[in-house]
N, C-alpha and C positions, 0 to 999 in steps of 0.2 A: 504494500500499500504506499502511496505517496501523496503529497499535496496536489490538489487539482484545481485549476482556474475554472470559475464559473461565471455566468453573466447574470446580473440582477434583472428580474423582469420589470421592476419598477423604474429604476434610474438608468439601467443599461451599462453600469460600471462593471468592471471585472473584480472578483473577490476571489480569495483563496479558500477552498475547503480543505482544511488541514487534516492531517492524519488523525490528530486527536479528536477533532469534530467527527470525523467519519466513524472512528470507533465509538464515540458516544451515541451517534445516530444508530449504529449497529446494535449497541447494547439495549437501547430503548425500543428496538424493533421497528424503526422508521425505515420504510422501503424506498422512499424518494429523497434525492438531494434537495438541500434547501434552494428556494427560488429567489429569495431576496438577500441583499448584502446585509451585514450586521446594522448599519445606519438606517436602512429602510425597515427592517424587522423591528428595530427600536421604535421608529416613528409609527409603524402600524399599530403596535401594541399600546403606545401612548394615545393614539387617535381613538382606539377602541375603549380605552378606560375613560376618556373625557368625553367623547362624542355619542356613541350609541351604547354604552354600558356593555360592550363586548357581546351583544346578542346577534350580531349580524344585521342583515336587512329585514328580517322577519321579526315580528312581535310589536313593532311600532312603539316600544317603550311602555307598554302596558304591564301590569303585574299579573300576568297569567289569566287563566279562566276564559270563559267566553262572555259575550256581552248579552246573553239571553236572560231576561228578567221575568220570564213568564209570559203567558198569553196577554195580549193587549185587551184592555177593557173597552167596551163600546158603551157609550151612554146615549 
């Protein structure tokens, strides 16, 4: 195993996927190489923490459950 250069999918810069990182990924059972450089990974995590609560694009910031409040009453 040796260090491998990879390209970041966000910024396009080349970064090194070190032997140590490769061993860590293998130990954790990750099958894919990282797609973002360390700076872009850090920025993405920060944006998730501050922007959308880390839930992705689904959920809309609501606190779970559905919006069904029972049948509508007709008067």
